[in-house]
RODO-705635 format. One record per residue (C-alpha): residue in one letter; x, y, z. Coordinates in steps of 0.5 Angstrom, whole numbers, padded with zeros to 4 digits, always signed. Example, Ala and Ser with C-alpha at 12.3 -4.5 7.8 and 13.67 -1.06 7.14 Angstrom:
REM residues 2
A+0025-0009+0016
S+0027-0002+0014
REM end
This chain:
REM residues 322
M+0269+0350+0077
D+0272+0356+0073
D+0277+0355+0067
V+0281+0360+0070
R+0283+0365+0076
W+0286+0371+0073
F+0291+0375+0077
A+0292+0382+0075
P+0296+0387+0078
N+0292+0393+0075
P+0286+0394+0070
Y+0290+0394+0064
G+0292+0387+0066
A+0285+0384+0066
L+0283+0388+0059
I+0282+0381+0055
V+0278+0378+0060
P+0271+0380+0057
E+0274+0378+0051
L+0276+0371+0053
R+0269+0370+0056
R+0266+0372+0050
L+0270+0366+0047
G+0267+0361+0052
L+0272+0361+0058
T+0269+0362+0065
I+0274+0367+0068
S+0274+0370+0075
T+0278+0375+0077
E+0277+0375+0085
G+0275+0370+0090
A+0278+0363+0092
A+0273+0359+0088
P+0277+0353+0085
A+0279+0354+0078
R+0283+0349+0073
I+0288+0355+0071
A+0291+0360+0076
L+0294+0365+0071
A+0299+0371+0074
M+0299+0377+0069
S+0305+0380+0072
G+0311+0377+0076
L+0308+0382+0081
R+0302+0377+0082
A+0306+0370+0081
E+0306+0369+0088
A+0299+0370+0089
A+0297+0365+0083
W+0302+0360+0086
R+0299+0360+0093
F+0292+0359+0089
A+0295+0353+0084
R+0298+0350+0090
A+0291+0350+0094
H+0287+0348+0089
R+0292+0343+0085
S+0291+0348+0079
R+0296+0349+0073
L+0300+0355+0073
V+0301+0360+0068
L+0306+0366+0068
Y+0306+0372+0064
L+0313+0376+0064
W+0313+0382+0061
D+0321+0384+0062
L+0327+0382+0066
P+0330+0389+0067
P+0338+0389+0066
V+0338+0394+0072
G+0336+0388+0076
T+0338+0381+0073
A+0343+0383+0067
R+0348+0381+0072
G+0349+0375+0078
R+0344+0369+0079
A+0338+0368+0083
D+0339+0366+0090
P+0337+0359+0092
V+0329+0358+0094
W+0325+0353+0097
W+0318+0352+0098
L+0317+0349+0105
A+0310+0349+0109
G+0307+0354+0105
H+0313+0359+0105
F+0318+0361+0101
L+0325+0360+0104
R+0331+0364+0101
L+0339+0363+0102
P+0342+0370+0100
R+0348+0369+0096
P+0354+0372+0099
W+0356+0375+0092
G+0354+0374+0085
G+0347+0375+0086
F+0342+0379+0082
A+0344+0387+0083
R+0337+0389+0085
R+0330+0386+0088
R+0334+0379+0089
G+0329+0376+0093
Y+0323+0378+0088
Y+0327+0376+0082
S+0330+0369+0085
R+0323+0367+0087
L+0320+0369+0080
Q+0325+0364+0077
Y+0323+0359+0082
L+0316+0360+0080
A+0317+0360+0073
R+0321+0354+0073
R+0315+0350+0076
A+0310+0354+0072
D+0306+0350+0067
A+0307+0355+0062
V+0310+0362+0061
L+0308+0367+0056
V+0311+0373+0054
P+0310+0379+0050
S+0316+0380+0045
C+0321+0376+0042
M+0326+0380+0046
T+0323+0378+0053
R+0323+0371+0050
E+0330+0371+0049
I+0332+0374+0056
V+0327+0369+0060
A+0331+0364+0057
E+0338+0367+0058
R+0337+0369+0065
F+0332+0364+0068
G+0333+0358+0064
V+0326+0358+0062
R+0322+0357+0055
S+0317+0361+0054
A+0311+0362+0049
L+0311+0369+0045
V+0303+0371+0046
P+0303+0379+0045
Y+0298+0383+0049
C+0294+0389+0047
Y+0293+0396+0048
D+0286+0399+0050
S+0283+0399+0044
G+0276+0401+0047
R+0280+0407+0049
F+0285+0409+0044
A+0283+0412+0037
P+0284+0418+0033
G+0281+0424+0036
P+0279+0431+0035
G+0284+0435+0031
D+0285+0441+0036
K+0293+0441+0037
A+0296+0444+0042
S+0301+0451+0040
P+0306+0451+0040
P+0307+0444+0038
L+0307+0439+0044
L+0311+0433+0045
V+0309+0428+0049
T+0312+0422+0053
V+0308+0417+0057
S+0312+0413+0062
R+0315+0412+0069
L+0320+0417+0071
I+0326+0413+0071
P+0333+0413+0068
H+0332+0407+0063
K+0326+0411+0060
N+0331+0416+0058
Q+0326+0422+0058
A+0332+0427+0059
A+0333+0425+0051
V+0327+0428+0049
L+0328+0435+0053
R+0335+0435+0050
A+0332+0434+0043
A+0327+0439+0044
A+0332+0444+0046
A+0336+0443+0039
L+0330+0444+0035
R+0330+0450+0031
R+0322+0451+0032
P+0319+0452+0039
V+0316+0446+0042
Q+0313+0444+0049
V+0314+0438+0052
R+0309+0434+0057
L+0312+0428+0061
I+0306+0424+0064
G+0308+0419+0069
R+0311+0419+0076
G+0318+0417+0079
P+0325+0419+0082
E+0327+0422+0076
Q+0322+0428+0076
V+0326+0433+0080
R+0332+0432+0075
L+0328+0432+0069
E+0325+0439+0071
Q+0332+0442+0073
L+0334+0440+0066
A+0328+0443+0063
A+0329+0449+0066
A+0337+0449+0065
L+0336+0448+0057
G+0330+0453+0057
V+0325+0448+0055
R+0318+0449+0056
C+0316+0443+0060
R+0310+0440+0064
V+0311+0434+0068
E+0304+0431+0070
T+0304+0426+0076
T+0297+0425+0077
A+0294+0424+0070
D+0288+0420+0070
D+0286+0415+0064
A+0282+0421+0061
A+0288+0426+0061
V+0293+0421+0058
T+0288+0420+0052
R+0287+0428+0051
A+0294+0429+0051
Y+0295+0424+0046
H+0290+0428+0042
E+0293+0434+0043
A+0300+0432+0041
A+0304+0433+0035
V+0309+0428+0036
A+0309+0422+0041
V+0317+0421+0043
C+0319+0414+0046
P+0326+0414+0047
S+0327+0408+0052
R+0333+0404+0053
F+0329+0398+0055
E+0322+0396+0054
G+0319+0389+0055
F+0313+0391+0050
G+0313+0398+0049
L+0306+0400+0050
T+0306+0408+0049
P+0308+0408+0042
I+0303+0403+0041
E+0298+0407+0044
A+0300+0413+0040
V+0300+0410+0034
A+0292+0408+0035
A+0291+0415+0037
G+0293+0417+0030
V+0300+0421+0033
P+0306+0421+0029
V+0311+0417+0033
V+0319+0417+0034
A+0322+0412+0038
S+0328+0408+0040
D+0331+0403+0036
I+0330+0397+0041
P+0327+0390+0039
P+0320+0391+0042
H+0319+0398+0038
R+0322+0394+0032
E+0317+0388+0033
H+0311+0392+0035
V+0311+0399+0031
G+0317+0398+0027
R+0312+0400+0021
A+0309+0406+0024
A+0314+0410+0028
R+0321+0413+0026
L+0326+0409+0030
V+0333+0412+0032
P+0339+0409+0035
V+0339+0410+0043
D+0342+0416+0046
D+0343+0419+0039
D+0341+0426+0041
A+0342+0429+0034
A+0338+0423+0031
L+0332+0424+0036
A+0332+0431+0034
R+0332+0430+0027
A+0327+0425+0027
I+0322+0429+0031
D+0323+0435+0027
A+0321+0431+0021
A+0315+0428+0025
L+0312+0435+0026
D+0311+0436+0019
A+0308+0428+0018
P+0301+0426+0017
A+0297+0423+0023
A+0299+0415+0024
D+0295+0410+0021
P+0292+0406+0027
A+0291+0400+0022
L+0298+0399+0023
V+0297+0396+0030
R+0290+0393+0029
D+0294+0386+0031
L+0295+0389+0038
T+0287+0390+0039
I+0284+0387+0045
G+0280+0382+0040
A+0286+0380+0037
A+0290+0379+0044
G+0284+0375+0046
G+0285+0370+0040
R+0292+0369+0041
F+0291+0367+0049
L+0285+0363+0047
P+0289+0357+0044
S+0294+0357+0050
L+0289+0356+0055
Q+0285+0351+0051
D+0291+0347+0051
L+0292+0347+0058
L+0285+0346+0060
R+0285+0339+0055
REM end
């Protein structure tokens, strides 16, 4: 029997599996063979891990990245039951979660019954306690330290501002465009990601006269190359659970300007210029200063490498295996 059946929503969620195997755990990432722990590396895989744990009498571990305010800041979960292999939910006529009510209601049900809930930041730990009534353990994850490192010095001209994230309102990419328009020197902007904000952002860039390219199909190599070509990585999000983009940028040696939100302070506070959320003038000043700044020091995120994250996860899993 394996120690862990690892349920990851994507390859990033399984980055530390080889490291944990090197440290002595037996882990499978697919199949139905029994394991002592079922671990879901996001809420998206929580139900699959629950079904596995029920089938094999395994312990259940959930890793919760965030509970976005747009969906869970108001309202309560709908009542949920597990009956005969199915979830049953009674929708509240009023007072439920604002969005994805079934998903977040089932997630609360599973989190309250998990043997352990792990989170990547202090803020997520506080939010999970407040909104789900669940205690969690702080176990920060990692960036892909096998992929992100300082690269060639061939920077784009004019200087390139890069942001990598989904194109959705709380990621706040519009602030980058407004800041670029306010600068007294020419720059170009590259927005890497997909989402419903794409057309609005392209229209805003055109209206502001900002040279901007939106890349919706960039693969891993293209993202890494964009960091190496960038003069500054800009991360103006209003909300993050972990804040991966500024971590990757620091690891790639790129000066970073980021919003002053708790996960950014926690994980890149010493490496980035932090500015108040939605303060366009402060954002423009910080970008202007960062354009003349030396490369970021990747050593400032060495605690977030794959090896370091594996070392953090191991004790939590060993405790459950005992």
